[in-house]
FINUFI-670217 format. One line per 8 residues: number of its first residue (from 1); for each residue x, y, z of N, C-alpha, C. Coordinates in Angstrom, 3 decimals, padded with zeros to 6 digits, m for minus. Example, Ala and Ser with C-alpha at 12.3 -4.5 7.8 and 13.67 -1.06 7.14 Angstrom:
BEGIN
1 = 013.190/m005.690/007.800/012.300/m004.500/007.800/013.200/m003.300/007.800 | 012.850/m002.250/007.080/013.670/m001.060/007.140/012.900/000.030/007.870
END
This chain:
BEGIN
1 = 111.681/115.176/110.700/112.025/115.789/109.424/110.797/116.527/108.873 | 111.041/117.704/108.339/109.945/118.504/107.785/109.331/117.797/106.576 | 108.033/118.027/106.391/107.321/117.436/105.265/106.768/118.550/104.386 | 106.781/118.299/103.095/106.339/119.288/102.114/105.019/118.817/101.515 | 104.027/119.699/101.494/102.722/119.369/100.939/102.816/119.120/099.437 | 102.196/118.050/098.995/102.182/117.757/097.565/101.239/118.722/096.852 | 101.616/119.112/095.666/100.822/120.064/094.890/099.627/119.347/094.266 | 098.615/120.096/093.841/097.495/119.464/093.111/097.952/118.673/091.897
9 = 098.953/119.168/091.199/099.460/118.420/090.040/100.119/117.114/090.482 | 100.853/117.156/091.600/101.433/115.914/092.129/100.346/114.876/092.378 | 099.270/115.297/093.044/098.200/114.376/093.399/097.494/113.844/092.157 | 097.263/114.710/091.174/096.625/114.249/089.943/097.506/113.256/089.210 | 098.816/113.452/089.255/099.731/112.497/088.636/099.660/111.152/089.344 | 099.560/111.182/090.681/099.418/109.928/091.427/098.133/109.205/091.026 | 097.033/109.943/090.887/095.773/109.335/090.463/095.936/108.675/089.103 | 096.507/109.409/088.151/096.703/108.860/086.811/097.569/107.609/086.839
17 = 098.607/107.620/087.674/099.488/106.452/087.771/098.745/105.244/088.326 | 097.927/105.452/089.364/097.222/104.311/089.949/096.125/103.798/089.025 | 095.495/104.686/088.276/094.532/104.214/087.288/095.220/103.402/086.191 | 096.408/103.832/085.798/097.156/103.069/084.806/097.583/101.723/085.368 | 097.992/101.719/086.645/098.344/100.450/087.284/097.142/099.511/087.315 | 095.975/100.049/087.706/094.772/099.214/087.723/094.495/098.615/086.351 | 094.610/099.433/085.319/094.371/098.952/083.973/095.391/097.881/083.575 | 096.649/098.113/083.915/097.697/097.140/083.590/097.493/095.837/084.360
25 = 097.224/095.948/085.665/096.984/094.751/086.473/095.775/093.976/085.953 | 094.723/094.706/085.561/093.525/094.057/085.039/093.857/093.262/083.778 | 094.690/093.840/082.914/095.097/093.125/081.716/095.864/091.856/082.024 | 096.750/091.923/083.020/097.510/090.732/083.403/096.586/089.677/084.020 | 095.637/090.138/084.831/094.658/089.210/085.410/093.876/088.509/084.295 | 093.405/089.284/083.332/092.593/088.717/082.252/093.391/087.759/081.383 | 094.710/087.881/081.407/095.572/086.963/080.659/095.866/085.684/081.439 | 095.312/085.586/082.653/095.459/084.351/083.425/096.281/084.453/084.689
33 = 096.868/085.613/084.973/097.686/085.776/086.179/096.812/086.323/087.310 | 096.099/085.427/087.983/095.114/085.842/088.972/095.745/086.521/090.182 | 097.034/086.303/090.408/097.695/086.932/091.554/097.740/088.449/091.443 | 097.490/088.988/090.240/097.484/090.453/090.096/096.281/091.095/090.782 | 095.359/090.283/091.285/094.286/090.845/092.107/094.843/091.496/093.369 | 095.960/091.003/093.873/096.514/091.565/095.108/097.020/092.996/094.914 | 097.888/093.277/093.941/098.255/094.683/093.750/097.085/095.545/093.290 | 096.101/094.941/092.605/094.900/095.711/092.285/094.234/096.203/093.564
41 = 094.134/095.323/094.564/093.514/095.712/095.836/094.296/096.843/096.496 | 095.610/096.819/096.389/096.422/097.875/096.995/096.165/099.211/096.321 | 096.127/099.246/094.992/095.831/100.504/094.303/094.420/100.981/094.613 | 093.458/100.059/094.725/092.103/100.443/095.106/092.084/101.064/096.497 | 092.844/100.482/097.413/092.906/101.061/098.758/093.506/102.457/098.718 | 094.565/102.657/097.974/095.197/103.974/097.875/094.213/105.003/097.333 | 093.447/104.615/096.330/092.522/105.547/095.689/091.297/105.846/096.541 | 090.819/104.861/097.326/089.465/104.921/097.860/089.345/104.973/099.375
49 = 090.360/104.555/100.113/090.156/104.307/101.544/090.530/105.509/102.399 | 089.572/105.950/103.200/089.767/107.022/104.181/089.590/106.463/105.584 | 090.606/106.576/106.395/090.458/106.253/107.807/091.736/106.635/108.530 | 091.600/107.403/109.619/092.764/107.761/110.413/093.810/108.457/109.570 | 094.992/107.873/109.528/096.090/108.445/108.765/096.058/108.072/107.289 | 095.099/107.245/106.909/094.953/106.882/105.496/094.029/107.890/104.827 | 094.536/108.601/103.841/093.762/109.611/103.135/093.571/109.154/101.691 | 092.335/108.848/101.350/092.056/108.378/099.987/092.579/109.381/098.972
57 = 093.315/108.878/098.005/093.913/109.765/097.017/092.841/110.557/096.265 | 091.736/109.907/095.942/090.679/110.626/095.223/090.011/111.685/096.097 | 090.003/111.462/097.396/089.458/112.482/098.296/090.379/113.692/098.361 | 091.671/113.460/098.223/092.633/114.567/098.275/092.498/115.503/097.077 | 091.901/115.021/095.990/091.646/115.908/094.844/090.149/116.208/094.714 | 089.409/115.918/095.795/087.980/116.260/095.877/087.167/115.564/094.794 | 087.456/114.274/094.554/086.718/113.530/093.541/085.989/112.313/094.104 | 086.288/111.928/095.318/085.693/110.708/095.857/084.177/110.839/095.960
65 = 083.705/111.914/096.565/082.268/112.097/096.762/081.582/112.742/095.566 | 082.333/113.363/094.684/081.730/113.990/093.504/081.494/112.989/092.382 | 082.185/111.865/092.444/082.022/110.834/091.420/080.820/109.954/091.751 | 080.124/109.491/090.759/079.089/108.481/090.923/079.643/107.158/090.419 | 079.474/106.132/091.242/080.199/104.879/091.079/079.285/103.794/090.507 | 079.737/103.164/089.436/078.961/102.118/088.785/078.829/100.900/089.695 | 077.588/100.491/089.929/077.290/099.291/090.712/076.859/098.189/089.759 | 077.711/097.195/089.554/077.369/096.061/088.697/076.780/094.902/089.493
73 = 076.666/095.053/090.811/076.197/093.964/091.661/074.688/093.988/091.876 | 074.120/095.169/092.081/072.737/095.210/092.523/072.633/094.790/093.977 | 071.425/094.788/094.486/071.261/094.503/095.905/071.301/093.013/096.193 | 071.631/092.682/097.433/071.448/091.337/097.959/069.995/091.228/098.407 | 069.257/090.296/097.828/067.834/090.154/098.130/067.663/089.408/099.453 | 067.017/090.056/100.409/066.911/089.512/101.754/066.152/088.199/101.800 | 065.189/088.010/100.908/064.390/086.787/100.933/065.099/085.595/100.300 | 066.246/085.824/099.668/067.016/084.739/099.065/067.826/084.051/100.155
81 = 067.535/082.798/100.428/068.220/082.068/101.496/069.529/081.444/101.029 | 069.771/081.447/099.731/071.029/080.909/099.206/072.136/081.953/099.308 | 073.377/081.503/099.199/074.506/082.426/099.164/074.416/083.314/097.927 | 074.952/084.523/098.034/074.897/085.512/096.957/076.302/085.938/096.589 | 076.574/086.000/095.290/077.910/086.380/094.812/077.746/087.293/093.608 | 077.242/088.500/093.843/076.779/089.347/092.744/077.879/089.938/091.873 | 079.097/090.032/092.349/080.164/090.630/091.542/080.829/089.636/090.595 | 080.560/088.362/090.792/081.281/087.333/090.041/080.292/086.314/089.493
89 = 080.776/085.475/088.588/079.960/084.403/088.017/080.732/083.092/088.116 | 079.978/082.009/088.231/080.575/080.674/088.239/080.670/080.179/086.799 | 081.889/079.901/086.361/082.112/079.410/084.996/082.458/077.924/085.057 | 081.634/077.103/084.425/081.815/075.652/084.453/082.334/075.190/083.100 | 083.408/074.410/083.123/084.008/073.856/081.910/083.920/072.341/081.951 | 083.449/071.716/080.867/083.437/070.259/080.752/084.833/069.816/080.336 | 085.423/068.914/081.119/086.826/068.558/080.920/087.030/067.360/080.001 | 086.059/066.457/079.932/086.272/065.231/079.156/084.923/064.630/078.750
97 = 084.994/063.524/078.017/083.787/062.869/077.518/082.979/062.204/078.625 | 083.564/062.022/079.780/082.849/061.437/080.905/082.014/062.471/081.676 | 082.106/063.710/081.239/081.307/064.750/081.872/081.921/065.372/083.106 | 083.194/065.095/083.356/083.853/065.754/084.477/083.946/067.254/084.205 | 083.724/068.015/085.223/083.670/069.469/085.058/084.589/070.159/086.055 | 084.853/071.417/085.743/085.672/072.267/086.616/084.976/073.620/086.734 | 084.889/074.112/087.942/084.228/075.401/088.186/085.260/076.408/088.648 | 085.254/077.587/088.029/086.098/078.699/088.463/085.230/079.945/088.560
105 = 085.670/080.882/089.394/084.976/082.160/089.551/085.590/083.179/088.605 | 084.734/083.927/087.902/085.209/084.939/086.957/084.479/086.255/087.225 | 085.117/087.388/086.934/084.411/088.674/087.045/083.345/088.788/085.983 | 082.246/089.469/086.308/081.172/089.606/085.317/081.442/090.726/084.328 | 082.362/091.643/084.640/082.679/092.795/083.800/081.373/093.513/083.412 | 081.039/093.611/082.133/079.816/094.319/081.749/078.621/093.387/081.540 | 078.736/092.150/081.950/077.664/091.183/081.746/076.708/091.192/082.947 | 076.106/092.342/083.197/075.161/092.461/084.309/073.794/092.938/083.839
113 = 073.592/092.995/082.528/072.360/093.569/082.005/071.122/092.777/082.426 | 071.289/091.466/082.684/070.142/090.659/083.097/069.643/091.044/084.478 | 070.409/091.859/085.193/069.982/092.273/086.537/069.683/093.767/086.609 | 069.453/094.405/085.465/069.199/095.844/085.495/067.726/096.180/085.700 | 066.865/095.171/085.675/065.439/095.423/085.906/064.915/094.392/086.899 | 065.633/094.243/087.988/065.359/093.220/088.977/064.002/093.457/089.632 | 063.177/092.390/089.660/061.874/092.496/090.300/061.748/091.376/091.324 | 061.092/091.673/092.433/060.902/090.656/093.447/059.508/090.788/094.045
121 = 058.979/089.662/094.522/057.657/089.664/095.140/057.804/089.968/096.631 | 057.016/090.889/097.102/057.013/091.264/098.514/055.591/091.119/099.049 | 055.411/091.427/100.335/054.074/091.389/100.933/053.141/092.418/100.305 | 053.711/093.374/099.574/052.931/094.449/098.983/052.815/094.299/097.471 | 053.165/093.107/096.959/053.079/092.894/095.522/054.459/092.807/094.900 | 054.525/092.897/093.589/055.788/092.819/092.866/056.324/094.230/092.673 | 057.541/094.469/093.127/058.131/095.792/092.990/059.551/095.706/092.475 | 060.028/096.802/091.947/061.386/096.842/091.414/062.376/097.058/092.551
129 = 063.316/096.156/092.673/064.349/096.268/093.687/065.542/097.023/093.110 | 066.355/097.628/093.975/067.569/098.280/093.459/068.406/097.296/092.657 | 068.696/097.632/091.417/069.293/096.681/090.494/070.649/097.169/090.008 | 071.377/096.258/089.378/072.681/096.592/088.823/072.540/097.647/087.736 | 073.620/098.407/087.540/073.640/099.425/086.499/073.442/100.833/086.999 | 073.161/100.988/088.296/073.009/102.329/088.861/074.382/102.952/089.092 | 074.428/104.274/089.154/075.616/105.004/089.585/075.315/105.589/090.968 | 076.085/105.167/091.956/075.789/105.436/093.356/076.762/106.444/093.961
137 = 076.339/107.071/095.052/077.271/107.873/095.838/078.290/106.935/096.472 | 079.457/107.467/096.801/080.562/106.613/097.191/080.256/105.768/098.417 | 079.762/106.366/099.487/079.590/105.612/100.735/078.660/104.415/100.538 | 077.597/104.589/099.760/076.690/103.468/099.507/077.385/102.396/098.684 | 078.058/102.805/097.619/078.763/101.850/096.744/079.836/101.078/097.510 | 080.613/101.747/098.339/081.759/101.173/099.034/081.320/100.207/100.136 | 080.182/100.486/100.774/079.790/099.758/101.981/078.646/098.773/101.783 | 077.974/098.764/100.632/076.839/097.868/100.431/077.306/096.416/100.312
145 = 076.492/095.450/100.766/076.880/094.043/100.602/076.915/093.646/099.131 | 077.961/092.926/098.754/078.053/092.367/097.396/078.187/090.853/097.420 | 078.587/090.290/098.567/078.590/088.845/098.803/077.798/088.587/100.082 | 077.109/087.456/100.113/076.546/086.913/101.359/076.817/085.420/101.328 | 077.567/084.919/102.298/077.952/083.509/102.254/076.866/082.622/102.861 | 077.155/081.338/102.922/076.173/080.385/103.406/075.822/080.533/104.863 | 076.629/081.254/105.623/076.343/081.535/107.019/075.685/082.892/107.206 | 075.258/083.514/106.100/074.595/084.833/106.105/075.542/085.940/106.546
153 = 076.831/085.771/106.288/077.828/086.817/106.552/077.970/087.655/105.294 | 077.860/088.976/105.440/077.954/089.898/104.314/079.372/090.429/104.143 | 079.729/090.700/102.881/081.012/091.315/102.542/080.737/092.471/101.595 | 081.283/093.630/101.899/081.184/094.796/101.024/082.433/094.906/100.163 | 082.421/095.833/099.215/083.631/096.111/098.453/084.753/096.537/099.392 | 084.424/097.387/100.335/085.415/097.842/101.315/086.026/096.659/102.052 | 085.195/095.729/102.531/085.701/094.558/103.250/086.704/093.788/102.399 | 086.347/093.517/101.163/087.188/092.689/100.302/088.500/093.386/099.969
161 = 088.421/094.653/099.571/089.631/095.385/099.190/090.587/095.495/100.371 | 090.083/095.853/101.541/090.976/096.103/102.675/091.595/094.827/103.214 | 090.849/093.737/103.253/091.455/092.526/103.795/092.515/091.975/102.846 | 092.285/092.078/101.527/093.320/091.614/100.590/094.545/092.519/100.659 | 094.327/093.828/100.689/095.457/094.766/100.716/096.205/094.724/102.040 | 095.487/094.633/103.140/096.105/094.788/104.454/096.532/093.486/105.114 | 095.909/092.361/104.732/096.193/091.101/105.418/096.707/089.996/104.514 | 096.299/089.994/103.247/096.468/088.790/102.438/097.294/089.012/101.181
169 = 098.349/089.831/101.304/099.348/089.866/100.253/099.351/091.053/099.335 | 098.385/091.996/099.504/098.409/093.179/098.656/099.589/094.070/099.005 | 099.483/094.742/100.142/100.582/095.557/100.643/101.229/094.934/101.871 | 100.589/093.912/102.435/101.056/093.328/103.690/100.547/091.906/103.788 | 101.300/091.042/104.456/100.866/089.682/104.750/100.839/089.511/106.260 | 099.651/089.378/106.815/099.510/089.141/108.241/099.712/087.662/108.544 | 100.143/087.333/109.785/100.237/085.919/110.162/098.876/085.248/110.281 | 097.803/086.032/110.366/096.453/085.487/110.390/095.541/086.434/109.618
177 = 094.408/085.900/109.153/093.423/086.712/108.420/092.071/086.548/109.101 | 091.158/087.442/108.800/089.826/087.376/109.381/089.174/086.022/109.082 | 088.472/085.483/110.072/087.905/084.148/109.943/086.879/084.055/108.817 | 085.969/085.029/108.739/084.937/084.973/107.698/085.559/085.080/106.312 | 086.573/085.939/106.173/087.280/086.052/104.893/087.991/084.746/104.559 | 088.575/084.101/105.554/089.254/082.826/105.312/088.269/081.796/104.776 | 087.071/081.745/105.357/086.053/080.807/104.856/085.666/081.130/103.420 | 085.536/082.430/103.115/085.153/082.837/101.766/086.249/082.524/100.756
185 = 087.490/082.840/101.102/088.592/082.750/100.137/089.207/081.357/100.048 | 089.101/080.567/101.116/089.724/079.243/101.125/088.756/078.106/101.424 | 087.613/078.420/102.013/086.742/077.372/102.519/085.436/077.187/101.779 | 085.271/077.836/100.618/084.069/077.678/099.809/082.807/077.964/100.624 | 082.809/079.072/101.357/081.631/079.388/102.168/080.436/079.821/101.326 | 080.633/080.023/100.011/079.493/080.246/099.128/078.757/078.942/098.812 | 079.430/077.815/099.049/078.757/076.522/098.978/078.580/075.918/097.605 | 079.305/076.412/096.590/079.136/075.874/095.237/079.920/074.573/095.080
193 = 079.286/073.592/094.398/079.930/072.327/094.056/079.567/071.989/092.618 | 080.413/071.211/091.971/080.142/070.798/090.602/080.630/069.378/090.382 | 079.999/068.697/089.429/080.485/067.396/088.995/080.105/066.237/089.873 | 079.148/066.395/090.771/078.798/065.305/091.664/077.917/064.258/091.005 | 078.057/063.026/091.455/077.185/061.919/091.042/076.804/061.147/092.294 | 076.016/060.088/092.106/075.646/059.264/093.250/076.864/058.613/093.884 | 077.894/058.379/093.067/079.083/057.707/093.569/080.214/058.675/093.937 | 080.236/059.821/093.275/081.354/060.760/093.457/080.807/062.089/093.977
201 = 081.328/062.570/095.103/080.836/063.848/095.613/081.220/065.003/094.699 | 080.409/066.062/094.722/080.729/067.248/093.936/082.012/067.894/094.410 | 082.669/068.604/093.496/083.929/069.249/093.791/083.736/070.752/093.992 | 084.469/071.349/094.919/084.375/072.801/095.110/085.055/073.544/093.963 | 084.819/074.833/093.848/085.475/075.598/092.781/086.998/075.494/092.862 | 087.615/075.567/091.689/089.081/075.513/091.626/089.705/076.798/092.134 | 088.992/077.917/092.008/089.533/079.222/092.394/088.676/079.852/093.477 | 089.269/080.801/094.175/088.551/081.617/095.156/087.730/082.679/094.433
209 = 086.569/083.074/094.992/085.815/084.161/094.378/086.423/085.537/094.624 | 087.356/085.642/095.561/087.858/086.964/095.956/088.659/087.639/094.845 | 089.638/086.987/094.201/090.357/087.681/093.119/089.427/088.171/092.007 | 088.434/087.366/091.652/087.488/087.802/090.615/086.692/089.018/091.078 | 086.343/089.060/092.366/085.623/090.218/092.891/086.496/091.466/092.867 | 087.767/091.344/093.217/088.683/092.490/093.168/088.815/092.984/091.726 | 088.911/092.048/090.786/088.975/092.449/089.365/087.705/093.189/088.962 | 086.557/092.728/089.447/085.306/093.391/089.092/085.220/094.782/089.710
217 = 085.688/094.949/090.939/085.693/096.270/091.571/086.599/097.215/090.787 | 087.751/096.726/090.347/088.633/097.550/089.515/087.922/097.958/088.225 | 087.169/097.040/087.645/086.401/097.359/086.430/085.403/098.481/086.704 | 084.700/098.396/087.815/083.742/099.441/088.165/084.424/100.796/088.331 | 085.575/100.794/088.986/086.318/102.042/089.194/086.756/102.628/087.857 | 087.298/101.803/086.997/087.761/102.293/085.704/086.604/102.761/084.823 | 085.427/102.152/085.003/084.244/102.603/084.263/083.673/103.904/084.841 | 083.878/104.135/086.123/083.263/105.281/086.798/084.094/106.545/086.685
225 = 085.382/106.437/086.885/086.207/107.636/087.011/086.316/108.460/085.740 | 086.331/107.882/084.546/086.381/108.752/083.356/085.183/109.675/083.219 | 084.093/109.384/083.928/082.965/110.304/083.910/083.291/111.595/084.627 | 084.276/111.585/085.511/084.632/112.776/086.284/086.033/113.290/086.002 | 086.881/112.399/085.531/088.280/112.753/085.289/088.631/112.496/083.829 | 089.585/113.257/083.308/090.045/113.045/081.941/091.111/111.971/081.945 | 090.661/110.730/082.084/091.570/109.592/082.148/091.158/108.600/081.078 | 092.080/108.224/080.240/091.803/107.239/079.193/091.951/105.847/079.763
233 = 090.927/104.981/079.564/090.997/103.601/080.019/090.606/102.680/078.870
END
């Protein structure tokens, strides 16, 4: 069957619709419906992903590479031997008078100012490392590590968005998912525990860090695109 090329106005309407979807999904997520991270990942894939027959919607209107993308994560510091989770924060709640606690992962949203002047000691002295708050070219923003788990496995924004959209319920559910992603999303490969005592072992987080990371990536996109497009967010 013959196919008709979409007009520039058609494509711009699609962009506006997906930005509105991202904003709506983000609102539902913030109201407590964490499952909205999955359709958020699908809209992010539609807007951002180029490969083979997949044509990023923003690239089709020549905005993907012209936009500068807000990085709220900053770099993963190589000398840090602990797991890194720069897009999200661990939120601990005290549940009762006995001091029992619960840990959940939350997006940092705009709470990254403490990492905008990151300094680290190197063999050459103390120098400023690439820090949160920069606006980056797309390829660097999309592919840079934002998580490093306890096994020193890195995850980029691209990794997280595509595995959620393509394998784990965004646009498709595969019978299996990538092993490293499974450890991150179900196996607490970041290694956080809370509430431990000499008698009672610490408990892992109640939630996966992945939905919070997808919400944070959506936040970055919504913060970045109005700089290039006339889109109200």
